[in-house]
VMD Tcl script that builds the backbone (N, CA, C; Angstrom):
set m [mol new atoms 312]
animate dup $m
set s [atomselect $m all]
$s set {name element resname resid chain x y z} {
  {N N MET 1 A 0.805 -1.198 0.000}
  {CA C MET 1 A 0.000 0.000 0.000}
  {C C MET 1 A 0.850 1.265 0.000}
  {N N GLU 2 A 1.988 1.246 0.656}
  {CA C GLU 2 A 2.800 2.446 0.768}
  {C C GLU 2 A 3.496 2.795 -0.542}
  {N N ASN 3 A 3.702 1.834 -1.427}
  {CA C ASN 3 A 4.423 2.085 -2.675}
  {C C ASN 3 A 3.514 2.509 -3.824}
  {N N GLU 4 A 2.219 2.519 -3.612}
  {CA C GLU 4 A 1.298 2.909 -4.681}
  {C C GLU 4 A 1.378 4.418 -4.900}
  {N N GLU 5 A 1.405 4.816 -6.168}
  {CA C GLU 5 A 1.480 6.225 -6.509}
  {C C GLU 5 A 0.160 6.673 -7.121}
  {N N LEU 6 A -0.160 7.907 -6.887}
  {CA C LEU 6 A -1.372 8.488 -7.442}
  {C C LEU 6 A -1.082 8.946 -8.869}
  {N N TYR 7 A -1.904 8.505 -9.806}
  {CA C TYR 7 A -1.745 8.895 -11.210}
  {C C TYR 7 A -2.870 9.857 -11.560}
  {N N ILE 8 A -2.508 11.067 -11.956}
  {CA C ILE 8 A -3.491 12.062 -12.374}
  {C C ILE 8 A -3.293 12.302 -13.866}
  {N N PRO 9 A -4.238 11.876 -14.693}
  {CA C PRO 9 A -4.077 12.056 -16.142}
  {C C PRO 9 A -4.205 13.529 -16.530}
  {N N MET 10 A -3.408 13.939 -17.497}
  {CA C MET 10 A -3.419 15.321 -17.969}
  {C C MET 10 A -4.160 15.403 -19.302}
  {N N GLY 11 A -4.740 16.555 -19.558}
  {CA C GLY 11 A -5.359 16.803 -20.853}
  {C C GLY 11 A -6.769 16.265 -20.988}
  {N N ILE 12 A -7.390 15.837 -19.905}
  {CA C ILE 12 A -8.764 15.347 -19.976}
  {C C ILE 12 A -9.698 16.521 -19.735}
  {N N LYS 13 A -10.613 16.735 -20.655}
  {CA C LYS 13 A -11.527 17.865 -20.566}
  {C C LYS 13 A -12.945 17.362 -20.316}
  {N N SER 14 A -13.744 18.196 -19.668}
  {CA C SER 14 A -15.117 17.798 -19.357}
  {C C SER 14 A -16.021 17.889 -20.584}
  {N N LYS 15 A -15.682 18.765 -21.516}
  {CA C LYS 15 A -16.483 18.922 -22.734}
  {C C LYS 15 A -15.580 18.747 -23.939}
  {N N ARG 16 A -16.144 18.216 -25.004}
  {CA C ARG 16 A -15.361 18.016 -26.226}
  {C C ARG 16 A -15.237 19.327 -26.982}
  {N N ASP 17 A -14.098 19.501 -27.601}
  {CA C ASP 17 A -13.850 20.690 -28.408}
  {C C ASP 17 A -14.277 20.437 -29.843}
  {N N LYS 18 A -14.939 21.428 -30.436}
  {CA C LYS 18 A -15.288 21.339 -31.854}
  {C C LYS 18 A -14.023 21.482 -32.697}
  {N N ILE 19 A -13.204 22.455 -32.335}
  {CA C ILE 19 A -11.900 22.688 -32.932}
  {C C ILE 19 A -10.924 22.665 -31.769}
  {N N THR 20 A -9.702 22.218 -31.981}
  {CA C THR 20 A -8.745 22.107 -30.887}
  {C C THR 20 A -8.589 23.445 -30.170}
  {N N GLY 21 A -8.961 23.464 -28.893}
  {CA C GLY 21 A -8.851 24.673 -28.083}
  {C C GLY 21 A -10.105 25.522 -28.052}
  {N N PHE 22 A -11.100 25.173 -28.857}
  {CA C PHE 22 A -12.334 25.951 -28.923}
  {C C PHE 22 A -13.540 25.034 -28.766}
  {N N GLY 23 A -14.335 25.275 -27.738}
  {CA C GLY 23 A -15.577 24.545 -27.528}
  {C C GLY 23 A -16.751 25.351 -28.058}
  {N N ASN 24 A -17.964 24.914 -27.720}
  {CA C ASN 24 A -19.165 25.617 -28.180}
  {C C ASN 24 A -19.220 27.043 -27.641}
  {N N LYS 25 A -18.863 27.217 -26.373}
  {CA C LYS 25 A -18.917 28.547 -25.753}
  {C C LYS 25 A -17.972 29.517 -26.463}
  {N N GLU 26 A -16.750 29.083 -26.715}
  {CA C GLU 26 A -15.771 29.947 -27.361}
  {C C GLU 26 A -16.180 30.284 -28.794}
  {N N LEU 27 A -16.691 29.291 -29.521}
  {CA C LEU 27 A -17.124 29.549 -30.893}
  {C C LEU 27 A -18.293 30.528 -30.937}
  {N N PHE 28 A -19.199 30.446 -29.959}
  {CA C PHE 28 A -20.318 31.394 -29.889}
  {C C PHE 28 A -19.802 32.809 -29.622}
  {N N ILE 29 A -18.868 32.933 -28.675}
  {CA C ILE 29 A -18.307 34.252 -28.364}
  {C C ILE 29 A -17.587 34.830 -29.584}
  {N N ILE 30 A -16.837 33.998 -30.290}
  {CA C ILE 30 A -16.142 34.452 -31.498}
  {C C ILE 30 A -17.140 34.924 -32.553}
  {N N ALA 31 A -18.226 34.187 -32.730}
  {CA C ALA 31 A -19.238 34.574 -33.722}
  {C C ALA 31 A -19.872 35.916 -33.358}
  {N N VAL 32 A -20.182 36.119 -32.084}
  {CA C VAL 32 A -20.786 37.383 -31.655}
  {C C VAL 32 A -19.809 38.541 -31.856}
  {N N ILE 33 A -18.556 38.353 -31.464}
  {CA C ILE 33 A -17.566 39.418 -31.620}
  {C C ILE 33 A -17.330 39.729 -33.095}
  {N N CYS 34 A -17.285 38.708 -33.933}
  {CA C CYS 34 A -17.107 38.942 -35.373}
  {C C CYS 34 A -18.300 39.697 -35.966}
  {N N ALA 35 A -19.509 39.361 -35.542}
  {CA C ALA 35 A -20.691 40.059 -36.046}
  {C C ALA 35 A -20.676 41.524 -35.628}
  {N N ILE 36 A -20.362 41.780 -34.365}
  {CA C ILE 36 A -20.296 43.168 -33.887}
  {C C ILE 36 A -19.186 43.929 -34.605}
  {N N THR 37 A -18.042 43.284 -34.798}
  {CA C THR 37 A -16.919 43.933 -35.488}
  {C C THR 37 A -17.279 44.262 -36.927}
  {N N LEU 38 A -17.924 43.327 -37.623}
  {CA C LEU 38 A -18.310 43.597 -39.013}
  {C C LEU 38 A -19.294 44.755 -39.112}
  {N N ILE 39 A -20.227 44.836 -38.178}
  {CA C ILE 39 A -21.189 45.943 -38.193}
  {C C ILE 39 A -20.464 47.276 -37.972}
  {N N LEU 40 A -19.590 47.315 -36.948}
  {CA C LEU 40 A -18.884 48.562 -36.650}
  {C C LEU 40 A -17.915 48.958 -37.767}
  {N N VAL 41 A -17.249 47.965 -38.355}
  {CA C VAL 41 A -16.302 48.265 -39.437}
  {C C VAL 41 A -17.039 48.724 -40.682}
  {N N SER 42 A -18.202 48.154 -40.946}
  {CA C SER 42 A -18.962 48.611 -42.119}
  {C C SER 42 A -19.461 50.041 -41.916}
  {N N ILE 43 A -19.831 50.396 -40.698}
  {CA C ILE 43 A -20.209 51.789 -40.416}
  {C C ILE 43 A -19.000 52.701 -40.605}
  {N N TYR 44 A -17.851 52.257 -40.079}
  {CA C TYR 44 A -16.615 53.043 -40.239}
  {C C TYR 44 A -16.261 53.225 -41.716}
  {N N TYR 45 A -16.366 52.142 -42.481}
  {CA C TYR 45 A -16.036 52.223 -43.906}
  {C C TYR 45 A -17.029 53.120 -44.652}
  {N N GLY 46 A -18.291 53.057 -44.254}
  {CA C GLY 46 A -19.296 53.910 -44.893}
  {C C GLY 46 A -19.039 55.381 -44.655}
  {N N ILE 47 A -18.503 55.701 -43.499}
  {CA C ILE 47 A -18.233 57.105 -43.178}
  {C C ILE 47 A -16.918 57.577 -43.795}
  {N N SER 48 A -15.857 56.767 -43.660}
  {CA C SER 48 A -14.530 57.253 -44.036}
  {C C SER 48 A -14.023 56.761 -45.391}
  {N N GLN 49 A -14.598 55.721 -45.950}
  {CA C GLN 49 A -14.147 55.116 -47.201}
  {C C GLN 49 A -12.687 54.652 -47.119}
  {N N ASP 50 A -12.245 54.272 -45.929}
  {CA C ASP 50 A -10.875 53.801 -45.697}
  {C C ASP 50 A -10.888 52.275 -45.650}
  {N N SER 51 A -10.597 51.647 -46.780}
  {CA C SER 51 A -10.668 50.184 -46.839}
  {C C SER 51 A -9.523 49.533 -46.065}
  {N N PHE 52 A -8.333 50.131 -46.094}
  {CA C PHE 52 A -7.202 49.562 -45.352}
  {C C PHE 52 A -7.480 49.546 -43.855}
  {N N GLY 53 A -7.990 50.632 -43.326}
  {CA C GLY 53 A -8.316 50.705 -41.901}
  {C C GLY 53 A -9.383 49.706 -41.509}
  {N N ALA 54 A -10.381 49.522 -42.371}
  {CA C ALA 54 A -11.460 48.578 -42.076}
  {C C ALA 54 A -10.943 47.135 -42.057}
  {N N VAL 55 A -10.159 46.775 -43.072}
  {CA C VAL 55 A -9.624 45.414 -43.138}
  {C C VAL 55 A -8.629 45.169 -42.013}
  {N N PHE 56 A -7.774 46.144 -41.732}
  {CA C PHE 56 A -6.795 46.010 -40.657}
  {C C PHE 56 A -7.489 45.841 -39.301}
  {N N THR 57 A -8.539 46.602 -39.064}
  {CA C THR 57 A -9.294 46.475 -37.812}
  {C C THR 57 A -9.930 45.095 -37.696}
  {N N CYS 58 A -10.511 44.598 -38.775}
  {CA C CYS 58 A -11.099 43.247 -38.752}
  {C C CYS 58 A -10.053 42.194 -38.423}
  {N N MET 59 A -8.893 42.316 -39.037}
  {CA C MET 59 A -7.838 41.333 -38.792}
  {C C MET 59 A -7.342 41.391 -37.351}
  {N N ILE 60 A -7.105 42.584 -36.835}
  {CA C ILE 60 A -6.601 42.729 -35.468}
  {C C ILE 60 A -7.608 42.207 -34.453}
  {N N VAL 61 A -8.872 42.569 -34.608}
  {CA C VAL 61 A -9.899 42.096 -33.669}
  {C C VAL 61 A -10.045 40.584 -33.760}
  {N N GLY 62 A -10.021 40.038 -34.968}
  {CA C GLY 62 A -10.151 38.590 -35.131}
  {C C GLY 62 A -9.007 37.812 -34.506}
  {N N VAL 63 A -7.795 38.231 -34.768}
  {CA C VAL 63 A -6.622 37.540 -34.226}
  {C C VAL 63 A -6.572 37.679 -32.705}
  {N N THR 64 A -6.861 38.870 -32.207}
  {CA C THR 64 A -6.860 39.084 -30.753}
  {C C THR 64 A -7.908 38.216 -30.083}
  {N N THR 65 A -9.077 38.108 -30.665}
  {CA C THR 65 A -10.137 37.265 -30.106}
  {C C THR 65 A -9.712 35.800 -30.077}
  {N N LEU 66 A -9.107 35.333 -31.139}
  {CA C LEU 66 A -8.651 33.943 -31.180}
  {C C LEU 66 A -7.581 33.669 -30.125}
  {N N VAL 67 A -6.633 34.589 -29.974}
  {CA C VAL 67 A -5.558 34.393 -29.002}
  {C C VAL 67 A -6.100 34.408 -27.579}
  {N N ILE 68 A -7.024 35.307 -27.295}
  {CA C ILE 68 A -7.553 35.426 -25.935}
  {C C ILE 68 A -8.429 34.230 -25.568}
  {N N LEU 69 A -9.162 33.663 -26.515}
  {CA C LEU 69 A -10.125 32.606 -26.193}
  {C C LEU 69 A -9.603 31.183 -26.375}
  {N N LYS 70 A -8.466 30.988 -27.036}
  {CA C LYS 70 A -7.967 29.626 -27.267}
  {C C LYS 70 A -7.474 29.020 -25.961}
  {N N LYS 71 A -7.958 27.827 -25.680}
  {CA C LYS 71 A -7.572 27.135 -24.452}
  {C C LYS 71 A -6.292 26.336 -24.687}
  {N N SER 72 A -5.444 26.328 -23.676}
  {CA C SER 72 A -4.170 25.613 -23.769}
  {C C SER 72 A -4.371 24.163 -23.331}
  {N N GLU 73 A -3.281 23.430 -23.198}
  {CA C GLU 73 A -3.341 22.035 -22.760}
  {C C GLU 73 A -3.892 21.901 -21.347}
  {N N SER 74 A -3.727 22.944 -20.542}
  {CA C SER 74 A -4.242 22.913 -19.175}
  {C C SER 74 A -5.697 23.362 -19.105}
  {N N ASN 75 A -6.350 23.524 -20.251}
  {CA C ASN 75 A -7.755 23.903 -20.355}
  {C C ASN 75 A -7.992 25.301 -19.789}
  {N N GLN 76 A -7.039 26.198 -19.971}
  {CA C GLN 76 A -7.137 27.580 -19.512}
  {C C GLN 76 A -6.856 28.507 -20.694}
  {N N SER 77 A -7.662 29.528 -20.824}
  {CA C SER 77 A -7.401 30.548 -21.831}
  {C C SER 77 A -6.886 31.804 -21.135}
  {N N VAL 78 A -6.449 32.773 -21.925}
  {CA C VAL 78 A -5.978 34.033 -21.362}
  {C C VAL 78 A -7.121 34.721 -20.618}
  {N N LEU 79 A -8.321 34.630 -21.159}
  {CA C LEU 79 A -9.487 35.223 -20.508}
  {C C LEU 79 A -9.761 34.549 -19.162}
  {N N ASP 80 A -9.636 33.233 -19.095}
  {CA C ASP 80 A -9.817 32.523 -17.830}
  {C C ASP 80 A -8.782 32.955 -16.801}
  {N N LEU 81 A -7.526 33.081 -17.230}
  {CA C LEU 81 A -6.471 33.506 -16.318}
  {C C LEU 81 A -6.702 34.922 -15.803}
  {N N LEU 82 A -7.120 35.827 -16.683}
  {CA C LEU 82 A -7.428 37.184 -16.245}
  {C C LEU 82 A -8.598 37.204 -15.271}
  {N N THR 83 A -9.589 36.353 -15.506}
  {CA C THR 83 A -10.719 36.258 -14.590}
  {C C THR 83 A -10.269 35.785 -13.219}
  {N N HIS 84 A -9.380 34.792 -13.172}
  {CA C HIS 84 A -8.862 34.318 -11.890}
  {C C HIS 84 A -8.077 35.399 -11.158}
  {N N VAL 85 A -7.285 36.164 -11.886}
  {CA C VAL 85 A -6.496 37.240 -11.274}
  {C C VAL 85 A -7.419 38.315 -10.699}
  {N N ILE 86 A -8.449 38.690 -11.439}
  {CA C ILE 86 A -9.392 39.706 -10.957}
  {C C ILE 86 A -10.130 39.219 -9.720}
  {N N HIS 87 A -10.556 37.955 -9.708}
  {CA C HIS 87 A -11.229 37.402 -8.524}
  {C C HIS 87 A -10.288 37.407 -7.324}
  {N N TYR 88 A -9.015 37.129 -7.563}
  {CA C TYR 88 A -8.046 37.153 -6.475}
  {C C TYR 88 A -7.869 38.570 -5.940}
  {N N TRP 89 A -7.725 39.547 -6.841}
  {CA C TRP 89 A -7.530 40.927 -6.407}
  {C C TRP 89 A -8.740 41.453 -5.639}
  {N N ARG 90 A -9.944 41.038 -6.053}
  {CA C ARG 90 A -11.154 41.504 -5.382}
  {C C ARG 90 A -11.458 40.725 -4.106}
  {N N GLY 91 A -10.793 39.615 -3.923}
  {CA C GLY 91 A -11.075 38.756 -2.776}
  {C C GLY 91 A -10.612 39.357 -1.467}
  {N N GLN 92 A -11.046 38.729 -0.411}
  {CA C GLN 92 A -10.703 39.194 0.933}
  {C C GLN 92 A -9.228 38.956 1.205}
  {N N LYS 93 A -8.550 39.980 1.677}
  {CA C LYS 93 A -7.121 39.871 1.963}
  {C C LYS 93 A -6.818 39.917 3.454}
  {N N LYS 94 A -7.686 40.540 4.242}
  {CA C LYS 94 A -7.477 40.625 5.684}
  {C C LYS 94 A -8.524 39.759 6.370}
  {N N TYR 95 A -8.042 38.918 7.246}
  {CA C TYR 95 A -8.925 38.022 7.987}
  {C C TYR 95 A -8.843 38.400 9.460}
  {N N LYS 96 A -9.871 39.045 9.947}
  {CA C LYS 96 A -9.877 39.478 11.342}
  {C C LYS 96 A -10.174 38.275 12.218}
  {N N TYR 97 A -9.322 38.085 13.189}
  {CA C TYR 97 A -9.413 36.913 14.048}
  {C C TYR 97 A -9.446 37.375 15.490}
  {N N ARG 98 A -10.364 36.783 16.232}
  {CA C ARG 98 A -10.443 37.072 17.659}
  {C C ARG 98 A -10.188 35.784 18.407}
  {N N TYR 99 A -9.163 35.793 19.225}
  {CA C TYR 99 A -8.759 34.611 19.956}
  {C C TYR 99 A -9.729 34.350 21.097}
  {N N LEU 100 A -10.259 33.140 21.138}
  {CA C LEU 100 A -11.104 32.710 22.240}
  {C C LEU 100 A -10.472 31.465 22.836}
  {N N ASN 101 A -10.298 31.465 24.125}
  {CA C ASN 101 A -9.750 30.300 24.784}
  {C C ASN 101 A -10.899 29.344 25.101}
  {N N GLU 102 A -11.111 28.407 24.222}
  {CA C GLU 102 A -12.250 27.500 24.365}
  {C C GLU 102 A -11.989 26.348 25.318}
  {N N TRP 103 A -10.764 26.190 25.751}
  {CA C TRP 103 A -10.427 25.039 26.591}
  {C C TRP 103 A -10.529 25.354 28.090}
  {N N GLU 104 A -10.822 26.580 28.440}
  {CA C GLU 104 A -10.928 26.899 29.855}
  {C C GLU 104 A -12.336 26.798 30.350}
}
mol reanalyze $m
mol bondsrecalc $m
mol representation Tube
mol addrep $m
């Protein structure tokens, strides 16, 4: 019994990915961001007639969205990591403790 080791498998995910690193949730978010970006870029292009700026903006927003939402081997994306950091910063840092001698 003492020589048995605990084996924890890596890379097992609770949900299947449609594309490597992207599940249904991520693909939905990407679709929404792309739709909003296309609407805003078409308004921008209609006003300014700047095709380079419109295409460049679409490319930058698309690539940034993919990088932020792609999950790594540890099933964490950049957005997930930022969410964890924000929860940590907002969390309680001081724990007020009052000593009570319960044994007397």
